[in-house]
C-alpha positions as CSV (number, residue, x, y, z in Angstrom):
1,M,99.1,105.7,88.9
2,A,100.0,107.7,86.3
3,S,103.6,108.0,85.6
4,I,105.0,111.7,87.0
5,S,106.9,113.6,84.4
6,L,110.7,114.1,83.8
7,L,110.9,117.4,85.5
8,D,109.5,115.3,88.8
9,V,112.1,112.7,88.2
10,S,115.1,115.2,88.0
11,I,113.8,117.1,91.0
12,A,113.8,114.2,92.9
13,I,117.2,112.5,92.1
14,I,119.0,115.7,92.0
15,C,117.8,115.9,96.0
16,L,118.1,112.2,96.9
17,V,121.7,112.3,95.6
18,L,122.2,115.2,97.6
19,F,121.0,114.0,100.5
20,R,122.8,110.6,100.4
21,C,125.6,112.6,100.3
22,L,125.2,113.8,104.0
23,F,125.2,110.5,105.4
24,F,121.8,110.7,108.2
25,K,122.4,107.4,110.8
26,K,119.1,106.6,111.8
27,R,116.3,106.0,109.4
28,K,113.6,108.0,112.2
29,D,115.8,110.9,112.5
30,H,115.9,111.8,108.7
31,A,112.8,113.3,108.8
32,F,113.2,115.8,111.1
33,R,116.6,116.7,109.8
34,S,116.4,120.2,107.8
35,W,119.1,120.5,105.6
36,P,120.7,124.1,104.4
37,V,118.0,125.1,101.3
38,L,116.7,121.7,100.9
39,G,114.9,121.2,104.5
40,M,112.9,118.0,105.4
41,F,112.3,118.1,101.8
42,P,115.0,115.3,100.5
43,G,114.3,113.2,103.4
44,F,110.4,113.2,103.0
45,L,111.0,112.0,99.5
46,L,113.2,109.2,100.7
47,E,109.3,107.9,102.7
48,L,107.1,108.8,99.3
49,H,106.6,105.3,98.8
50,R,105.1,104.3,102.2
51,I,104.2,108.3,103.2
52,Y,100.8,107.6,104.9
53,D,102.7,104.9,107.5
54,F,105.9,106.8,107.8
55,G,103.1,109.3,108.9
56,V,102.0,107.5,111.1
57,E,105.8,106.3,112.8
58,I,106.2,110.7,112.5
59,F,103.0,111.6,114.9
60,E,104.1,108.8,117.4
61,S,107.3,109.8,117.8
62,A,106.6,114.1,117.7
63,D,104.0,114.1,120.2
64,L,101.2,114.7,118.0
65,T,102.0,117.6,116.3
66,F,105.1,117.7,113.3
67,L,106.2,120.9,112.0
68,F,107.6,120.3,108.3
69,T,110.0,122.7,107.0
70,G,110.2,122.4,103.4
71,P,113.2,124.0,100.6
72,W,113.7,127.7,100.8
73,F,111.6,130.3,99.6
74,T,109.4,127.5,98.3
75,G,106.3,128.0,100.8
76,M,105.8,124.5,101.7
77,D,106.4,124.9,105.4
78,M,103.6,123.0,106.8
79,L,102.4,122.3,110.3
80,F,100.6,119.2,110.7
81,T,98.5,117.9,113.6
82,V,96.6,115.3,114.7
83,D,96.4,116.4,118.0
84,P,92.7,115.6,119.1
85,A,93.2,119.0,121.2
86,N,94.6,120.8,118.5
87,I,92.0,119.7,116.3
88,H,88.6,120.5,118.6
89,Y,90.4,124.3,118.7
90,I,90.7,124.7,114.8
91,L,87.4,123.4,113.9
92,S,84.7,124.2,116.6
93,S,85.7,126.4,119.6
94,N,88.1,129.0,117.1
95,F,86.4,127.9,114.3
96,S,85.6,131.6,112.8
97,N,89.9,131.9,113.1
98,Y,90.5,129.5,111.0
99,T,89.4,129.8,107.2
100,K,90.7,127.4,104.0
101,G,92.8,130.5,103.4
102,A,93.9,132.2,100.0
103,D,97.0,129.1,99.4
104,F,93.6,126.9,99.4
105,K,92.3,128.2,96.5
106,E,95.0,128.2,94.7
107,V,95.9,125.1,94.9
108,F,92.9,123.5,94.7
109,D,91.5,125.8,91.9
110,V,89.0,123.3,89.9
111,F,87.0,123.1,92.6
112,G,85.8,126.6,91.8
113,E,83.6,128.3,94.8
114,M,81.9,125.2,95.5
115,I,81.1,124.9,99.0
116,F,84.3,122.5,100.2
117,S,86.7,125.7,98.9
118,S,84.4,128.7,100.0
119,D,84.2,131.0,103.4
120,G,82.4,133.3,105.5
121,E,78.8,134.0,104.0
122,L,79.0,132.2,101.2
123,W,80.0,129.3,102.9
124,K,76.9,130.1,105.2
125,N,74.9,130.3,102.5
126,Q,76.1,127.3,100.3
127,R,75.5,124.9,103.4
128,K,72.3,126.5,104.6
129,A,71.2,125.4,101.0
130,A,72.8,121.9,101.8
131,Q,71.3,121.1,104.7
132,Y,67.8,122.1,103.5
133,M,68.0,120.0,100.2
134,L,69.4,117.1,102.0
135,N,67.2,116.6,104.5
136,H,64.0,117.1,102.1
137,Q,61.4,114.7,102.6
138,G,61.4,114.7,98.7
139,F,65.3,114.0,98.6
140,Q,65.2,111.5,101.4
141,K,63.0,109.3,99.3
142,L,64.7,110.0,96.1
143,S,67.6,108.7,97.9
144,M,66.6,105.2,98.8
145,S,64.8,104.4,95.4
146,T,67.7,105.6,93.5
147,T,70.1,103.4,95.7
148,R,67.4,100.4,95.4
149,R,67.3,100.3,92.1
150,K,70.5,100.6,91.2
151,L,71.2,97.7,93.7
152,Y,68.6,95.3,91.8
153,D,69.3,96.8,88.0
154,G,72.9,97.1,88.3
155,L,75.2,95.8,91.2
156,V,72.8,92.6,91.5
157,P,73.0,91.3,87.8
158,L,76.8,91.9,88.2
159,L,77.8,90.3,91.3
160,D,75.8,86.6,89.9
161,Q,76.9,87.1,86.4
162,C,80.5,87.3,88.4
163,C,79.3,84.2,89.8
164,E,78.1,82.3,86.9
165,E,81.5,82.8,85.5
166,E,83.5,82.7,88.5
167,K,84.7,85.7,87.0
168,V,87.6,87.9,88.7
169,V,85.9,91.4,89.3
170,D,88.0,94.7,91.1
171,L,85.6,95.0,93.9
172,Q,87.0,98.7,94.3
173,E,85.7,99.7,90.9
174,V,82.6,98.0,91.2
175,F,82.2,100.1,94.6
176,K,83.3,103.2,92.8
177,R,81.0,102.6,89.5
178,F,77.6,102.0,92.2
179,T,78.3,105.2,94.1
180,F,79.4,107.5,91.1
181,D,76.0,105.9,89.6
182,T,73.9,106.6,92.3
183,T,75.3,110.4,93.1
184,F,75.3,111.5,89.4
185,F,71.4,110.4,89.5
186,L,71.3,112.4,92.8
187,V,72.7,115.4,91.9
188,T,71.5,115.3,88.1
189,G,68.8,113.5,87.4
190,C,70.8,111.0,85.2
191,D,72.1,107.6,85.4
192,P,75.7,107.3,83.8
193,K,75.2,103.7,83.8
194,S,79.0,103.4,84.2
195,L,78.1,100.0,86.3
196,S,77.9,96.7,83.6
197,I,80.1,94.1,83.5
198,E,81.9,95.2,80.5
199,M,82.9,98.4,83.1
200,P,82.5,100.8,80.5
201,E,85.1,104.0,81.2
202,V,82.9,107.4,81.9
203,E,84.8,110.3,81.3
204,Y,83.8,112.4,84.3
205,A,84.4,109.5,86.6
206,K,88.2,109.3,84.9
207,A,88.5,113.1,85.2
208,L,87.4,112.8,89.5
209,D,90.7,110.1,89.4
210,D,93.0,112.6,87.8
211,L,91.3,115.4,90.2
212,G,92.6,113.6,93.5
213,E,95.7,112.8,92.2
214,G,96.6,116.1,90.9
215,I,96.0,117.9,94.5
216,F,97.8,115.2,96.2
217,Y,100.6,116.2,94.4
218,R,100.5,120.3,94.8
219,H,100.4,119.5,98.2
220,I,104.0,117.6,98.0
221,K,105.8,119.5,95.4
222,P,107.4,122.8,95.7
223,K,104.5,125.2,93.6
224,F,106.9,127.2,91.6
225,L,107.2,123.4,90.3
226,W,103.8,122.1,89.8
227,K,102.7,125.9,88.4
228,L,105.5,125.7,85.8
229,Q,103.8,122.4,84.7
230,N,100.7,123.8,84.8
231,L,101.7,126.5,82.3
232,F,103.6,124.5,79.8
233,G,101.2,121.4,80.1
234,L,103.1,118.7,81.9
235,G,102.8,115.0,84.4
236,Q,99.5,115.6,86.1
237,E,98.7,119.3,85.8
238,K,98.2,118.7,82.1
239,R,95.8,116.0,83.3
240,M,94.2,118.4,85.7
241,T,93.7,120.9,83.0
242,K,91.8,118.1,81.0
243,A,89.5,117.3,83.7
244,D,88.8,121.0,84.6
245,A,88.2,121.0,80.8
246,T,85.6,117.9,81.4
247,F,83.5,118.7,84.1
248,D,82.7,122.1,82.2
249,R,81.6,120.1,79.2
250,V,79.6,118.1,80.8
251,S,78.2,120.2,83.1
252,A,77.1,122.6,80.5
253,K,75.3,119.4,78.8
254,Y,73.4,118.6,81.8
255,I,72.5,122.4,83.2
256,S,71.3,123.0,79.5
257,A,69.1,120.4,79.5
258,K,67.7,120.1,83.2
259,R,66.8,124.6,82.5
260,E,65.3,123.6,79.6
261,E,63.4,120.8,81.5
262,I,61.7,123.2,84.3
263,R,60.8,125.7,82.0
264,S,58.8,122.8,79.8
265,K,57.1,122.1,82.9
266,G,57.2,126.2,84.3
267,I,57.8,124.8,87.9
268,A,58.3,127.2,90.1
269,H,60.9,128.0,92.8
270,H,59.0,126.0,95.6
271,H,58.2,122.4,95.6
272,S,56.2,120.5,97.8
273,D,57.0,119.1,100.8
274,G,56.6,115.3,98.8
275,E,58.1,116.1,95.8
276,S,61.4,114.3,94.6
277,E,63.6,116.3,93.3
278,D,67.5,116.0,92.1
279,L,69.7,118.6,93.7
280,L,70.3,120.1,90.2
281,S,66.9,121.5,89.9
282,S,66.7,122.3,93.9
283,H,69.8,124.5,93.0
284,I,68.6,126.4,89.9
285,K,65.2,127.3,91.3
286,L,66.8,128.4,94.4
287,D,64.9,131.4,96.0
288,T,67.7,133.8,95.9
289,T,66.3,136.5,98.3
290,K,66.9,133.8,100.9
291,Y,70.4,132.9,99.3
292,E,71.3,136.3,98.5
293,L,75.2,135.1,97.3
294,L,74.2,131.8,95.6
295,K,74.1,132.2,91.5
296,P,71.6,129.8,90.3
297,S,71.3,132.1,86.9
298,E,75.0,131.6,86.5
299,D,76.2,128.3,84.9
300,K,79.6,128.4,86.4
301,F,77.8,128.3,90.2
302,L,76.2,125.0,89.1
303,R,78.7,123.2,87.8
304,D,80.9,123.6,90.6
305,T,77.7,122.5,92.7
306,I,77.4,119.3,90.9
307,L,81.4,119.0,91.1
308,A,80.9,119.0,95.0
309,F,78.7,116.7,95.2
310,N,79.8,114.1,92.8
311,L,83.5,114.3,94.2
312,A,81.6,114.2,98.2
313,G,78.9,111.2,97.0
314,R,81.2,108.9,95.0
315,D,84.4,108.7,96.3
316,T,83.8,109.2,99.9
317,M,81.6,105.9,100.6
318,A,83.7,103.6,97.2
319,S,86.5,104.0,99.5
320,A,85.0,103.3,102.6
321,L,83.1,100.4,101.4
322,S,86.6,98.8,99.6
323,W,88.8,99.0,102.8
324,L,85.2,97.5,105.0
325,F,85.2,94.7,102.7
326,W,89.1,94.4,102.6
327,L,88.8,94.4,106.5
328,L,86.5,91.6,106.3
329,S,88.2,89.3,104.7
330,Q,90.8,89.6,107.3
331,N,88.7,89.5,110.1
332,P,85.9,86.8,109.5
333,Q,84.5,86.3,112.9
334,V,83.2,90.6,112.0
335,V,81.1,89.2,108.7
336,T,80.0,86.3,111.3
337,K,78.5,88.7,113.8
338,I,77.2,91.2,110.9
339,R,75.1,88.4,109.4
340,K,73.9,87.5,113.0
341,E,73.0,90.3,113.4
342,I,70.8,90.9,110.0
343,I,68.8,88.1,110.6
344,D,68.7,89.0,114.3
345,K,66.7,91.9,113.3
346,N,64.8,90.0,111.1
347,L,65.7,92.0,107.8
348,S,64.3,90.2,104.9
349,K,66.8,89.9,102.3
350,T,64.8,92.2,99.2
351,G,61.6,93.2,101.5
352,S,61.0,96.9,101.9
353,N,61.5,97.1,105.9
354,V,65.4,96.5,104.9
355,L,65.9,100.4,105.0
356,D,63.1,100.8,107.4
357,N,65.4,99.2,110.0
358,L,69.2,99.8,108.9
359,D,69.4,102.0,111.9
360,K,69.3,98.8,114.2
361,L,72.1,97.3,112.8
362,V,74.6,98.6,115.6
363,Y,77.4,96.5,115.0
364,L,77.4,96.9,111.1
365,H,77.6,100.5,111.7
366,A,80.8,100.3,114.3
367,A,82.1,98.2,111.6
368,L,81.7,100.9,109.4
369,Y,83.2,103.5,111.8
370,E,85.9,101.0,112.7
371,S,86.9,101.3,109.3
372,M,86.8,105.0,108.4
373,R,88.8,105.2,111.7
374,L,91.6,103.3,110.2
375,Y,91.3,104.3,106.2
376,P,89.1,107.7,106.4
377,P,88.1,108.7,102.9
378,V,89.7,111.8,102.8
379,V,93.0,111.6,104.3
380,F,93.9,115.0,105.3
381,Q,92.5,118.3,106.2
382,R,94.2,121.7,105.2
383,K,93.6,125.2,107.6
384,S,95.2,128.6,107.5
385,P,94.7,131.5,110.2
386,I,93.6,134.6,109.6
387,K,95.1,135.7,112.7
388,A,98.2,134.0,114.5
389,D,97.8,132.0,117.0
390,L,98.6,129.5,119.7
391,L,97.1,126.3,119.6
392,P,96.3,123.8,123.1
393,S,99.5,121.8,122.0
394,G,101.9,125.1,122.9
395,H,102.7,125.2,119.2
396,K,102.5,129.0,117.5
397,V,101.2,129.6,114.1
398,D,101.4,132.8,111.8
399,A,98.4,134.1,110.0
400,N,98.2,132.9,106.7
401,S,100.2,129.5,107.6
402,V,99.1,126.2,106.7
403,I,97.9,123.8,109.4
404,I,97.5,120.0,107.8
405,I,95.0,117.7,109.7
406,Y,96.6,114.2,109.2
407,L,93.7,112.3,109.6
408,Y,94.7,108.7,108.6
409,G,97.9,109.0,111.5
410,L,94.6,110.3,113.7
411,G,92.7,107.3,113.3
412,R,96.1,105.2,114.4
413,M,97.4,107.3,117.7
414,R,97.6,105.1,120.7
415,A,97.4,107.8,122.5
416,V,94.3,108.7,121.2
417,W,93.0,105.3,120.8
418,G,94.9,102.8,123.4
419,E,97.4,100.6,122.6
420,D,95.1,98.5,120.0
421,A,94.9,101.4,117.9
422,T,96.1,99.8,115.3
423,E,93.2,96.7,115.1
424,F,90.3,96.4,113.3
425,K,87.4,96.0,116.4
426,P,83.9,97.4,115.9
427,E,83.7,96.2,119.6
428,R,85.3,99.7,120.5
429,W,82.0,101.0,119.0
430,I,80.3,99.0,121.1
431,S,78.4,100.7,124.2
432,G,77.8,98.3,127.7
433,T,74.4,98.2,126.9
434,G,74.8,97.5,123.5
435,G,74.3,100.1,121.9
436,L,76.2,102.6,119.7
437,R,79.3,104.3,121.5
438,H,79.9,108.0,120.9
439,S,82.8,109.3,120.0
440,P,83.9,113.0,120.2
441,S,84.1,113.7,116.0
442,F,87.8,115.9,116.8
443,K,88.8,112.3,117.7
444,F,86.8,110.6,114.3
445,L,87.0,113.3,111.6
446,S,85.5,111.3,108.8
447,F,82.7,113.1,108.7
448,N,84.3,116.5,109.8
449,A,83.9,117.9,112.9
450,G,82.3,121.4,114.0
451,P,80.0,124.0,111.7
452,R,81.6,122.2,108.9
453,T,80.2,118.6,109.8
454,C,79.0,117.2,106.8
455,P,75.4,117.5,105.5
456,G,74.9,114.5,104.1
457,K,76.0,112.1,107.1
458,Q,73.3,109.7,107.2
459,I,72.8,110.0,103.2
460,A,75.8,108.0,103.1
461,M,75.6,105.8,106.0
462,T,72.1,104.4,104.7
463,L,73.9,103.9,101.7
464,M,76.8,101.9,102.7
465,K,74.7,99.9,105.1
466,T,72.0,98.9,102.6
467,L,74.8,97.7,100.1
468,V,76.5,95.9,102.7
469,V,73.3,94.0,103.9
470,E,72.5,93.0,100.1
471,I,76.0,91.9,99.3
472,L,76.3,89.1,102.9
473,Q,73.1,88.1,102.8
474,N,73.5,86.7,99.2
475,Y,77.1,86.5,98.7
476,D,80.6,85.0,99.6
477,I,83.8,87.5,98.9
478,K,87.0,85.5,98.4
479,V,90.0,87.7,98.3
480,I,92.9,87.0,95.4
481,K,95.9,85.7,97.7
482,G,99.0,87.7,96.9
483,Q,98.0,90.7,95.9
484,K,99.3,94.0,97.6
485,V,97.1,96.0,98.7
486,E,98.1,99.1,100.0
487,P,96.6,102.8,99.8
488,E,97.3,104.8,96.7
489,S,98.7,108.8,97.0
490,G,95.4,110.8,96.4
491,L,93.2,113.5,98.0
492,M,90.9,110.3,98.3
493,L,92.2,107.2,100.1
494,H,91.8,104.7,97.0
495,M,93.4,101.0,96.9
496,K,96.6,102.0,94.8
497,H,96.2,98.1,92.9
498,G,92.1,97.5,93.4
499,L,90.3,94.8,95.1
500,K,90.7,91.6,93.5
501,V,88.2,89.6,94.3
502,T,85.9,86.2,93.7
503,I,82.4,86.1,94.4
504,T,80.3,83.2,95.0
505,K,76.4,83.2,95.8
506,R,75.6,82.0,99.7
507,C,72.9,78.9,99.5
508,S,69.5,80.2,101.2
509,A,68.3,78.9,104.6
């Protein structure tokens, strides 16, 4: 991770020195203790290096919901919860009272007015349009053809070369580039071709990384501090500003080219049912009589749209795939079962029937869900009540207060998933009849829940299954021993040091 600024270090050292002078006794107690002026912030700093797992310990001790008090006048007080009853209440049954909130727009200002940061009627317009486009027959076909093309023109040649050269490769980086190229093409109609043996740097992809890191740190710093850094261009805030400029500049190029392409072809607002169309084209040609609050004539609207879909498509799937293959390396019996299922369902190695039969791979589906339960691509959700409320857990929340739903902790709670909650067991998703067992979305939140359930869920699962089938049928992946595999602090749950592996070709049956 990039180094933090001198101001960050100074603040941290001061807090740590003050706190250690207070002689706490029990390791698990210090995060709960609220000290004069500093609140719980010093204890939080002490555990920052292992914040994800420490959060799990806190929730196990705090009965699933925990009020964090920050330093005075910093606006850092937050209610953290992994209680399924609270989650269902916030995201579904009382959805209208819980929005992103005014503070959200400040913290996520780079997002602009994208679907993830909007509320109310604007969000309804955006979601309605997104659902129509993502479910359109033409886009579904484009998604499948794009995935196969990138698979056989990009991923397979790269893996084959790694096999021939016996080269160590960062599998997480490979997945990030695969999902970035695929998503970027589906959004803009252009392939950035970042997936290659040379691993060229792509500025838009790097900007996405800087964005995720910066937003995470805005949640763990006092607001005055990150705003001060932003004002003077320091630390993560400097990189956030550069990322914002990159999104503007790169998007402007593609928007201009796409507008010219549409003008030259004389395409009307509506397209035929079978026509394949990227999301940028679809948004430029939006019928504003159906989506009155959307502004396809404004480049800012299109820029935010490009960012939203690229952020959702690249990072979530790359994270899920990386952690899945890490877990598979630790559980070879699961690999054996997935490979057997692929054979039993008669999925050929390169035949077109693979995409048509992916739904038959129940155990693979279960393995992906189990991986995302333990390592959710999006670590947390942030909500804010419009009016004061009482949660099912009995906790009172004030209007405009901040509530954090901690997905990483939710998937590891014994009170939610049983005593084996921390174990990787795809079988927990299989019913007695061999089908996929349903789990309420407020327990398994990787695709969100309630009215904001991810509209691209099916597309994401199809892409990931396609990639996993290709790799497991044709390659053996061996994780390099001795490397430290741990989550990186950020908006998305990536591996801090990547996932170094060697790859060998499997013998044909």
